[in-house]
Steps between C-alpha positions, in 0.01 A plus 500: 500500500761233535729743678217589747438131588878441544526817724200400707636145550830646617333752734290227659827308581677809644516514878240726661637734766170666598326475829151651510411676830119454543202276497412268206163388375585172335259317271581124525401252233346247735536189277832327513769696315649350189827676572678460828604867510131616526486496879370777722778449757759599239398865533620542853868533393397805289273677747469637859143518617176300509409262223121477464405203281179474297454151360368480142350168399697454180839407361760782482471511113125563528525802726462736203170354388208745520317324777821487711577861429155603618557312827849648547373855417217461748749406779737784398223762517388364846855516637573847364175640648576343831861617510440850376153566623350583163 
C-alpha cells in the first residue's frame, strides 16, 4: 500500500501532456475552494472545446456526499439525454 501511495504522489507531480478534444461537463464546487488549484479555468490548458459548468452548492470535499451525487447524477442524465437524444 505504501508503494501505491508513493507512486500516486509521483504521478500527480508528473507533467501532463494530454489535450482533450471535445466538450466538458464540469461540476464546480460553488463554495470557495480550500485549495487554490481547484479552479474551473485551470481545465482550459488541457482541453479544446466548450466547458459547461454546473455549480454545486458545496465544498469540493463534499461533492461525493449522497445528496450531492444525486444532484450531479440528475444533471448528467439530463445532459446525456439532450446530447444523444435518448
